[in-house]
ZAMARGU-4260 file (C-alpha; in steps of 0.2 Angstrom, whole numbers, plus 5000, padded with zeros to 4 digits):
<rodrens>
0) 5000/5000/5000 | 5014/5012/5005 | 5027/5009/4992 | 5018/5014/4977 | 5023/5032/4979
5) 5041/5028/4981 | 5044/5022/4964 | 5032/5027/4950 | 5034/5012/4942 | 5025/5008/4925
10) 5023/4995/4912 | 5037/4992/4899 | 5044/4975/4895 | 5061/4980/4889 | 5074/4993/4889
15) 5075/5007/4876 | 5083/5024/4876 | 5074/5038/4883 | 5079/5049/4869 | 5064/5059/4861
20) 5059/5057/4843 | 5056/5071/4831 | 5054/5076/4813 | 5059/5091/4803 | 5054/5106/4813
25) 5037/5113/4810 | 5032/5132/4810 | 5025/5136/4827 | 5010/5144/4819 | 5006/5128/4809
30) 4996/5113/4816 | 5003/5103/4830 | 5012/5087/4825 | 5001/5072/4827 | 5014/5061/4836
35) 5003/5046/4838 | 5001/5045/4819 | 5020/5044/4817 | 5024/5028/4826 | 5024/5010/4821
40) 5008/5000/4819 | 5005/4981/4817 | 5004/4982/4799 | 5022/4989/4798 | 5030/4973/4805
45) 5036/4959/4794 | 5027/4946/4805 | 5008/4945/4807 | 5000/4943/4824 | 5005/4959/4833
50) 4993/4969/4842 | 4993/4986/4850 | 4996/4983/4869 | 4998/5001/4876 | 5000/5019/4870
55) 5000/5036/4879 | 5006/5054/4878 | 5018/5059/4891 | 5021/5076/4898 | 5037/5083/4906
60) 5032/5077/4924 | 5028/5060/4918 | 5044/5059/4908 | 5054/5064/4923 | 5045/5053/4935
65) 5049/5038/4923 | 5067/5041/4922 | 5072/5048/4939 | 5069/5032/4949 | 5079/5033/4965
70) 5097/5032/4963 | 5097/5035/4944 | 5096/5054/4942 | 5090/5068/4952 | 5072/5073/4946
75) 5074/5092/4948 | 5091/5092/4939 | 5083/5081/4925 | 5068/5092/4923 | 5079/5107/4922
80) 5090/5100/4909 | 5076/5094/4898 | 5067/5111/4900 | 5082/5120/4895 | 5084/5108/4880
85) 5066/5113/4875 | 5058/5096/4878 | 5039/5097/4873 | 5031/5080/4874 | 5033/5061/4871
90) 5022/5048/4864 | 5026/5029/4867 | 5018/5014/4859 | 5020/4995/4863 | 5016/4981/4850
95) 5015/4964/4857 | 5014/4947/4848 | 5006/4933/4859 | 5009/4915/4858 | 4990/4914/4856
100) 4985/4931/4848 | 4967/4928/4854 | 4971/4925/4872 | 4978/4940/4881 | 4984/4929/4895
105) 4996/4919/4884 | 5014/4921/4884 | 5022/4936/4876 | 5033/4930/4861 | 5040/4947/4855
110) 5038/4965/4859 | 5042/4980/4848 | 5042/4997/4856 | 5043/5014/4847 | 5043/5032/4854
115) 5043/5049/4847 | 5049/5065/4857 | 5047/5083/4851 | 5058/5097/4856 | 5056/5115/4851
120) 5072/5116/4841 | 5084/5104/4832 | 5098/5110/4843 | 5088/5106/4859 | 5084/5089/4852
125) 5103/5086/4849 | 5106/5091/4867 | 5093/5079/4873 | 5099/5065/4862 | 5116/5066/4871
130) 5109/5069/4888 | 5099/5054/4889 | 5111/5043/4879 | 5124/5047/4892 | 5112/5042/4906
135) 5109/5025/4897 | 5127/5021/4896 | 5130/5025/4914 | 5116/5016/4921 | 5116/5000/4910
140) 5133/4992/4910 | 5126/4978/4899 | 5122/4991/4885 | 5134/4990/4871 | 5134/5002/4856
145) 5136/4993/4839 | 5148/5001/4827 | 5147/5005/4809 | 5128/5005/4807 | 5119/5014/4793
150) 5116/5032/4800 | 5097/5036/4801 | 5092/5054/4801 | 5105/5066/4807 | 5112/5056/4821
155) 5108/5038/4827 | 5114/5024/4838 | 5111/5006/4838 | 5113/4998/4856 | 5112/4980/4861
160) 5106/4976/4879 | 5105/4960/4888 | 5092/4958/4902 | 5087/4942/4910 | 5070/4932/4912
165) 5066/4934/4930 | 5057/4917/4930 | 5071/4907/4922 | 5087/4917/4922 | 5089/4915/4903
170) 5096/4930/4894 | 5084/4941/4884 | 5094/4951/4872 | 5086/4967/4865 | 5091/4979/4851
175) 5087/4998/4853 | 5089/5010/4839 | 5089/5029/4843 | 5090/5042/4830 | 5087/5061/4828
180) 5080/5071/4813 | 5077/5090/4816 | 5068/5093/4832 | 5062/5075/4834 | 5070/5059/4841
185) 5064/5042/4838 | 5067/5025/4847 | 5063/5008/4841 | 5066/4993/4853 | 5065/4975/4848
190) 5064/4961/4861 | 5061/4944/4854 | 5066/4929/4865 | 5063/4917/4850 | 5079/4924/4843
195) 5097/4922/4850 | 5100/4940/4844 | 5087/4952/4837 | 5089/4955/4819 | 5099/4971/4815
200) 5092/4973/4798 | 5074/4972/4804 | 5076/4986/4817 | 5085/4997/4804 | 5071/4994/4792
205) 5058/4999/4806 | 5069/5014/4809 | 5068/5019/4791 | 5049/5017/4792 | 5048/5030/4806
210) 5061/5041/4798 | 5050/5043/4782 | 5035/5048/4793 | 5045/5061/4803 | 5050/5068/4786
215) 5033/5069/4779 | 5022/5084/4779 | 5010/5086/4794 | 4996/5086/4782 | 4999/5068/4778
220) 4993/5063/4796 | 4974/5063/4801 | 4978/5075/4815 | 4966/5067/4828 | 4980/5063/4841
225) 4983/5081/4844 | 4965/5086/4844 | 4957/5074/4858 | 4952/5079/4875 | 4964/5070/4888
230) 4960/5071/4906 | 4974/5075/4918 | 4977/5077/4937 | 4976/5067/4952 | 4958/5061/4948
235) 4962/5056/4930 | 4969/5038/4934 | 4980/5029/4922 | 4978/5030/4903 | 4970/5013/4898
240) 4972/5018/4879 | 4977/5033/4870 | 4979/5028/4852 | 4973/5027/4834 | 4962/5011/4833
245) 4958/5014/4815 | 4970/5022/4803 | 4968/5026/4784 | 4953/5014/4784 | 4961/4999/4792
250) 4957/4994/4810 | 4972/4993/4821 | 4973/4976/4830 | 4973/4977/4849 | 4982/4964/4860
255) 4969/4950/4863 | 4958/4954/4848 | 4950/4939/4840 | 4944/4940/4822 | 4926/4942/4829
260) 4931/4957/4840 | 4941/4965/4827 | 4927/4963/4815 | 4915/4971/4827 | 4926/4986/4829
265) 4927/4988/4811 | 4908/4988/4809 | 4906/5000/4823 | 4918/5012/4815 | 4907/5013/4799
270) 4912/5025/4786 | 4926/5033/4796 | 4943/5033/4789 | 4952/5036/4805 | 4947/5033/4823
275) 4956/5039/4839 | 4951/5033/4856 | 4955/5039/4874 | 4950/5027/4889 | 4952/5032/4907
280) 4946/5024/4923 | 4945/5039/4934 | 4953/5039/4951 | 4937/5042/4961 | 4928/5029/4972
285) 4910/5023/4969 | 4901/5007/4968 | 4907/5008/4950 | 4921/5021/4948 | 4917/5033/4934
290) 4924/5028/4917 | 4928/5040/4903 | 4929/5035/4885 | 4931/5047/4870 | 4931/5042/4852
295) 4936/5054/4838 | 4931/5049/4821 | 4936/5057/4804 | 4926/5055/4788 | 4931/5060/4770
300) 4916/5071/4769 | 4904/5081/4780 | 4889/5072/4773 | 4896/5055/4779 | 4900/5063/4796
305) 4882/5070/4797 | 4875/5053/4793 | 4885/5045/4807 | 4877/5058/4819 | 4859/5053/4812
310) 4862/5035/4816 | 4861/5029/4835 | 4879/5030/4841 | 4888/5014/4843 | 4902/5012/4857
315) 4916/5000/4856 | 4917/5000/4875 | 4899/4998/4881 | 4898/4979/4886 | 4885/4969/4894
320) 4866/4973/4892 | 4865/4991/4886 | 4849/5002/4887 | 4850/5019/4878 | 4837/5033/4876
325) 4838/5049/4866 | 4838/5064/4877 | 4826/5077/4869 | 4829/5095/4871 | 4847/5093/4876
330) 4860/5106/4873 | 4867/5107/4856 | 4886/5107/4852 | 4896/5110/4836 | 4887/5109/4819
335) 4875/5096/4826 | 4874/5084/4841 | 4864/5070/4849 | 4863/5066/4867 | 4859/5049/4874
340) 4857/5042/4892 | 4862/5024/4894 | 4862/5010/4907 | 4874/4996/4907 | 4869/4980/4915
345) 4884/4969/4918 | 4884/4950/4919 | 4885/4951/4938 | 4870/4962/4939 | 4879/4978/4943
350) 4873/4993/4934 | 4882/5009/4929 | 4873/5025/4922 | 4879/5039/4912 | 4877/5049/4895
355) 4885/5049/4878 | 4885/5064/4867 | 4890/5063/4849 | 4895/5080/4842 | 4900/5085/4824
360) 4911/5099/4818 | 4914/5097/4799 | 4920/5080/4794 | 4925/5075/4812 | 4913/5067/4825
365) 4917/5066/4844 | 4908/5053/4854 | 4911/5056/4873 | 4904/5044/4886 | 4905/5045/4905
370) 4897/5033/4917 | 4898/5025/4934 | 4888/5021/4950 | 4881/5033/4956 | 4875/5040/4940
375) 4885/5053/4931 | 4876/5069/4929 | 4872/5076/4912 | 4880/5093/4916 | 4897/5085/4919
380) 4897/5076/4902 | 4890/5092/4893 | 4905/5102/4901 | 4917/5090/4894 | 4909/5090/4877
385) 4910/5109/4876 | 4928/5108/4879 | 4931/5095/4866 | 4920/5104/4853 | 4930/5120/4856
390) 4946/5111/4852 | 4937/5105/4836 | 4932/5122/4831 | 4949/5130/4834 | 4960/5134/4819
395) 4974/5122/4823 | 4962/5109/4831 | 4974/5108/4846 | 4967/5101/4862 | 4976/5104/4878
400) 4973/5092/4893 | 4959/5096/4905 | 4957/5093/4923 | 4944/5079/4929 | 4928/5088/4934
405) 4931/5080/4951 | 4921/5093/4962 | 4905/5089/4951 | 4908/5071/4952 | 4910/5072/4971
410) 4894/5082/4972 | 4886/5068/4963 | 4890/5055/4976 | 4908/5049/4971 | 4922/5050/4984
415) 4940/5053/4983 | 4950/5037/4981 | 4959/5031/4997 | 4971/5017/4999 | 4972/5018/5018
420) 4986/5031/5018 | 4993/5027/5001 | 5005/5041/4997 | 5002/5039/4979 | 4986/5049/4982
425) 4994/5062/4993 | 5001/5079/4988 | 5017/5085/4997 | 5015/5097/5010 | 5029/5110/5009
430) 5043/5107/5021 | 5031/5099/5034 | 5042/5094/5049 | 5058/5100/5041 | 5069/5112/5050
435) 5086/5115/5042 | 5095/5098/5043 | 5083/5090/5054 | 5065/5083/5054 | 5051/5079/5066
440) 5036/5069/5061 | 5021/5080/5063 | 5010/5066/5067 | 5021/5053/5075 | 5035/5063/5083
445) 5050/5053/5078 | 5065/5063/5073 | 5081/5062/5062 | 5095/5074/5057 | 5107/5073/5043
450) 5123/5081/5035 | 5118/5095/5023 | 5134/5092/5013 | 5128/5074/5010 | 5109/5073/5010
455) 5096/5083/5002 | 5077/5083/5005 | 5068/5076/4989 | 5051/5076/4996 | 5041/5078/5012
460) 5023/5074/5015 | 5011/5075/5030 | 4992/5071/5027 | 4979/5061/5035 | 4991/5053/5047
465) 5004/5048/5034 | 5021/5056/5036 | 5034/5054/5023 | 5052/5061/5022 | 5063/5057/5007
470) 5082/5060/5008 | 5093/5058/4993 | 5112/5059/4990 | 5112/5054/4972 | 5116/5035/4972
475) 5104/5032/4987 | 5086/5037/4992 | 5080/5034/5009 | 5061/5035/5013 | 5056/5037/5031
480) 5037/5035/5033 | 5026/5034/5048 | 5008/5029/5048 | 4994/5020/5058 | 4991/5002/5052
485) 4980/4997/5067 | 4992/4984/5072 | 5010/4990/5075 | 5016/4973/5069 | 5033/4975/5061
490) 5032/4958/5052 | 5015/4961/5045 | 5021/4979/5040 | 5036/4972/5031 | 5026/4958/5022
495) 5014/4971/5015 | 5027/4983/5009 | 5038/4970/5001 | 5023/4962/4992 | 5017/4980/4986
500) 5035/4983/4979 | 5036/4966/4971 | 5020/4969/4962 | 5024/4986/4955 | 5025/4986/4936
505) 5043/4988/4930 | 5051/4979/4945 | 5059/4962/4940 | 5071/4950/4947 | 5066/4954/4964
510) 5076/4942/4975 | 5081/4942/4993 | 5099/4947/4995 | 5111/4934/5003 | 5128/4936/5012
515) 5144/4928/5007 | 5139/4911/5013 | 5121/4911/5006 | 5111/4917/5021 | 5097/4928/5018
520) 5099/4946/5024 | 5082/4947/5033 | 5076/4945/5051 | 5069/4954/5066 | 5061/4953/5083
525) 5045/4958/5091 | 5048/4977/5087 | 5058/4976/5071 | 5058/4967/5055 | 5069/4970/5039
530) 5074/4962/5023 | 5086/4967/5009 | 5082/4963/4991 | 5091/4965/4974 | 5080/4970/4960
535) 5079/4977/4942 | 5068/4991/4937 | 5062/4996/4920 | 5056/5014/4920 | 5041/5020/4909
540) 5054/5026/4897 | 5063/5010/4896 | 5078/5014/4907 | 5084/4998/4915 | 5094/4998/4931
545) 5099/4987/4945 | 5095/4992/4963 | 5097/4986/4981 | 5081/4988/4991 | 5082/4988/5010
550) 5065/4989/5020 | 5064/4990/5038 | 5048/4991/5049 | 5048/4996/5067 | 5034/4998/5080
555) 5030/5015/5084 | 5015/5012/5096 | 5011/4994/5100 | 4994/4989/5092 | 4993/5006/5083
560) 5007/5012/5071 | 5024/5009/5063 | 5038/5018/5055 | 5045/5011/5039 | 5063/5014/5033
565) 5066/5011/5014 | 5082/5012/5005 | 5084/5012/4986 | 5102/5012/4980 | 5110/5009/4963
570) 5117/4991/4964 | 5135/4996/4959 | 5135/5009/4973 | 5128/4998/4987 | 5144/4993/4996
575) 5151/5011/4996 | 5135/5018/5001 | 5131/5006/5015 | 5141/5015/5028 | 5135/5032/5023
580) 5117/5026/5025 | 5120/5018/5041 | 5127/5034/5048 | 5112/5043/5043 | 5100/5030/5051
585) 5109/5031/5068 | 5101/5048/5070 | 5083/5041/5068 | 5075/5042/5085 | 5058/5035/5089
590) 5048/5044/5103 | 5054/5039/5120 | 5068/5028/5113 | 5086/5029/5108 | 5092/5030/5090
595) 5083/5015/5083 | 5086/5012/5065 | 5101/5002/5067 | 5109/4993/5082 | 5127/4998/5077
600) 5133/5011/5090 | 5146/5025/5089 | 5157/5016/5102 | 5161/5002/5090 | 5151/4989/5100
605) 5138/4977/5094 | 5126/4971/5107 | 5116/4956/5100 | 5104/4943/5107 | 5118/4930/5110
610) 5135/4940/5110 | 5143/4956/5111 | 5158/4962/5101 | 5169/4978/5100 | 5181/4983/5087
615) 5194/4997/5083 | 5195/5010/5070 | 5203/4997/5057 | 5186/4988/5056 | 5170/4994/5047
620) 5153/4986/5050 | 5145/4981/5034 | 5129/4972/5041 | 5121/4968/5057 | 5106/4956/5059
625) 5095/4952/5074 | 5084/4937/5070 | 5071/4928/5080 | 5084/4913/5083 | 5100/4921/5078
630) 5110/4938/5076 | 5125/4943/5066 | 5138/4956/5063 | 5149/4958/5048 | 5165/4968/5049
635) 5178/4973/5035 | 5196/4979/5037 | 5200/4981/5019 | 5208/4964/5018 | 5197/4952/5029
640) 5178/4950/5030 | 5173/4943/5047 | 5156/4937/5050 | 5150/4932/5068 | 5133/4924/5070
645) 5124/4918/5085 | 5113/4904/5081 | 5103/4890/5089 | 5111/4872/5089 | 5101/4857/5084
650) 5096/4844/5097 | 5110/4833/5092 | 5121/4845/5083 | 5140/4846/5088 | 5151/4860/5086
655) 5161/4851/5072 | 5145/4849/5063 | 5142/4867/5065 | 5158/4871/5056 | 5154/4858/5043
660) 5137/4867/5040 | 5146/4884/5037 | 5158/4876/5025 | 5144/4868/5015 | 5135/4884/5014
665) 5151/4892/5007 | 5153/4878/4995 | 5135/4881/4989 | 5138/4899/4986 | 5140/4901/4966
670) 5154/4914/4969 | 5165/4901/4978 | 5174/4888/4968 | 5184/4873/4973 | 5181/4874/4992
675) 5193/4861/5000 | 5200/4858/5017 | 5218/4866/5020 | 5230/4851/5025 | 5246/4851/5034
680) 5262/4843/5029 | 5256/4826/5033 | 5241/4828/5022 | 5228/4830/5036 | 5215/4843/5037
685) 5219/4858/5048 | 5206/4859/5062 | 5200/4852/5078 | 5187/4852/5092 | 5187/4853/5111
690) 5176/4861/5124 | 5181/4878/5119 | 5175/4875/5101 | 5179/4868/5084 | 5188/4876/5069
695) 5194/4872/5052 | 5203/4880/5037 | 5197/4879/5019 | 5204/4885/5003 | 5193/4892/4989
700) 5193/4903/4974 | 5182/4918/4971 | 5183/4929/4956 | 5199/4920/4951 | 5207/4925/4968
705) 5214/4911/4979 | 5207/4913/4996 | 5206/4906/5013 | 5191/4903/5025 | 5193/4902/5043
710) 5178/4894/5051 | 5175/4892/5070 | 5160/4888/5081 | 5160/4892/5100 | 5147/4886/5112
715) 5137/4899/5122 | 5135/4897/5141 | 5119/4888/5140 | 5126/4876/5127 | 5110/4877/5117
720) 5117/4890/5105 | 5133/4892/5095 | 5143/4907/5089 | 5149/4905/5071 | 5164/4914/5066
725) 5169/4915/5047 | 5184/4925/5041 | 5186/4927/5022 | 5203/4933/5016 | 5214/4932/5001
730) 5227/4917/5003 | 5242/4929/5001 | 5236/4939/5016 | 5230/4925/5027 | 5245/4924/5039
735) 5246/4943/5041 | 5227/4943/5045 | 5228/4930/5059 | 5233/4943/5072 | 5219/4955/5066
740) 5206/4941/5069 | 5213/4936/5086 | 5213/4953/5092 | 5195/4956/5086 | 5189/4939/5094
745) 5197/4944/5111 | 5182/4956/5113 | 5169/4943/5109 | 5158/4939/5124 | 5143/4927/5125
</rodrens>
């Protein structure tokens, strides 16, 4: 529920460069470019069976939100640089081929994505091309630019990217072509798991198809995509469809279309040559939330358009049993219009009520529908139609997005959507709780302070009992949130937050992170629960990057509320960022408690459930864990990594068996190769067991480096638990590191 605001994560199946697309610059006084008409359609592809899966027009805020995932790039900086470059808008489209084209749940066989982005000038587009290409190369080490391709447009780049199937781990190679012509930048991405490598000749051919459209005159496009009334704002909800569904007399197949459904749409379009559809499920609550559907049709003559108005309008979206009735004496719009009330009775017996108004201006007809339960008032639909008709009557027929008439719909009985404190529905309250380099939760009174030279406030929110502070230093973003969950249960809180993040569109390869010997980095007790995950994230623009995600839940008030600490850090920066984040979180203080976000203390002492340990300045803590039946500290001195874990012994488990279990875990670690006992001159394994404990030495190789593992298990005073000690060190440095280990272990007490 709470993580949906942390990462605006949206549906893209593969990586493609975020560079915008454009064609030769058009005189600002002329008609706007119809970006939707420029992109690839199923008929452009050499293989049949593709359908339009998704398409939408992005504004700057959506563009920035898609690229600036935590740890990738600062959103303020990105927005500023794109604005300076003259970024205008971007249209994205995804074509998918299913294993069974008539079954939308069948496996995706291939995906072709295309985008077009418009800048004010060609110079600005060139700057945007370089800006976003640089970000791709920095964020995606697997991206490889292919040399010696045929240059498309004025500049172009062909990039090969290898991602991995989260279910099987199999490689999924992709090809991304980016090119610029004038003030437009185009992208084509091909992902086809059926091929060992996507066909370079095919993607270049598709790029040429886009280029030819960019270079054509704007009069060659129907112009519907720039003339439809889109709804925006908090209540708009996601775009379900924003695309041509018929182009130049040919119906565009949608993903999951059967021959029957495609034929039904063609029949509904009648004599229209081009049809554009907008579909929104509005972000308001009701027994049936309000649903907005706009169909803009273009005819070759005004006579054919007028005939379409005379016939009862047919919607391609009204399903179930539909009852319509002409509204006599209704307000007139455009050259002529007809207004109908309708009632949709679904198979489950639910009913939604609303109005559809068909209005004609010249050779264009707009059919606007809005329904829900409670019934949508006619005045709301009429107000929207008036705005749409004004666009149709304008000289350039341009239509700017309009806000959802939320107040009128609330008056009709709908309510604001609420997800129990879901921050996705909240607006930030400026500086709520922030005072210089410190923060106090307005609702829950926990506090934290930070170093202004390292951390910046990215966002702060306080509304309806939900308090959120977001701190960022570039590679890392830390979210600290407090809210009432009615339980104060850290385990349930962690489970809910992890499940929400795992389900976010764009998140793949979400796997629990493990330590060097394969143990999961997760645990907790009655007041604290945490876990660390590796993940890959595909932004709405197609940027793919790896992250480490740490989530910790702590009880604020038992039975009432929790505080959630969430870290997102670029995977390649995780090790270097860990001590920086740990230092920040030591300053988090809960009401009536000492700093609580981490048990690591400034006096270099770890106080766990079964042992305590101290260290000098040569050691740096890398991880600490307090589990229900064990606890752990990981220390690093630059040459050795020492892990000390307190864990319960099995009923008949010996200390020697404890050592063997650690060795087995090391051998099972994929990064550890050739794990074998170290032997003495007589060929006997070095090791032993007595009342004080058991130990053994093992050789292994990791990343081609010969290394040694010292493993020891000591009993605790009660004899029911053991303290496992694991030292990992390069073989050439082992003798020098024996003293460092012994001095450290001299401070170990159980």
